[in-house]
C-alpha angles and dihedrals in degrees: 000000000000140000138185128221120197094175131060108317127212086257093061096254131107126225100032135152124213117199138173117224126194128198128186131185134173118228133177114241116242100189136060125198119198119195114210132178139184124204121184130178122204139155093255134035090238093056092045092052092045092052091046093049091051090058092045090051090052089055089051090050090050092052092046090053088055091050093247111151119243088237090070091062114077129182109224101179143358122193136170120187141153118266123211140194108228097179096095116093090221092065139263125344121204110240096180139270125310120214115197125189121181125189143166131222115206117200129191136154132053117355092359094153093050091049089049091054090050091051092052091050095047093045089058089060093058093064125218093045116114126211098212095183146305135225138185119231144163126264092206109034092168094068092053093045092049092058093048091045092058089054091048092052091049089049092051093049093050091052092047093050090051092051094045090052091049090053093050095249139103129249114258134189126314114267100185140353123201121190109211095178122139116184115216121185119232117274118268126258110232129213136193119279122247116269113282092028101087098282147050124277119239116260106264090206093065123100122259116303109259116231124182118193095197113172133309124217115228116197129191126189122194134180114213127186116202131188118238116223 
């Protein structure tokens, strides 16, 4: 997309060209995030929390056994609330209290995707722990964006030079540059819920879950306004 303006521009200068440049680059993810959750129902809030904490501690023990630092496990939410059965015509019936604990495991370094697959497999053996999804990401997004941004700027300049030539002028200096980039992480990979939570648990007898990071496309869009000589 590009346009020329031979009258007064919004930037207070005549004879300007506004162009959109796009740059894309493919990079290999170097980080894996695994979303886990525990949900336990009991007749008291204390029992529900105790049962939930027991499962969380088993996850911690699993990670410790794989030499994964505690710092790479992060609690994202904890909630305890009453749960009711609304199927009776007479009204609601208290079933108990539900304790929910959500957490993320962030993996980087050598063989991070293989370790992630092993975690997913071992978590399924604990029982009652859900793998809510995983996604690959980049530790340093700025480096990837910088490469795509250079391509976007070159693209914008090529378009501007073409338009300046068509108008019988020459490309002048840059008046403004606007970076319209919004980085969005790749979509998550979802897995079945644990038994009793609306799905079927993964077979604990299976081999390690296979995860392939592949490559992620990073796109940068810039708007550049040039002066025409």
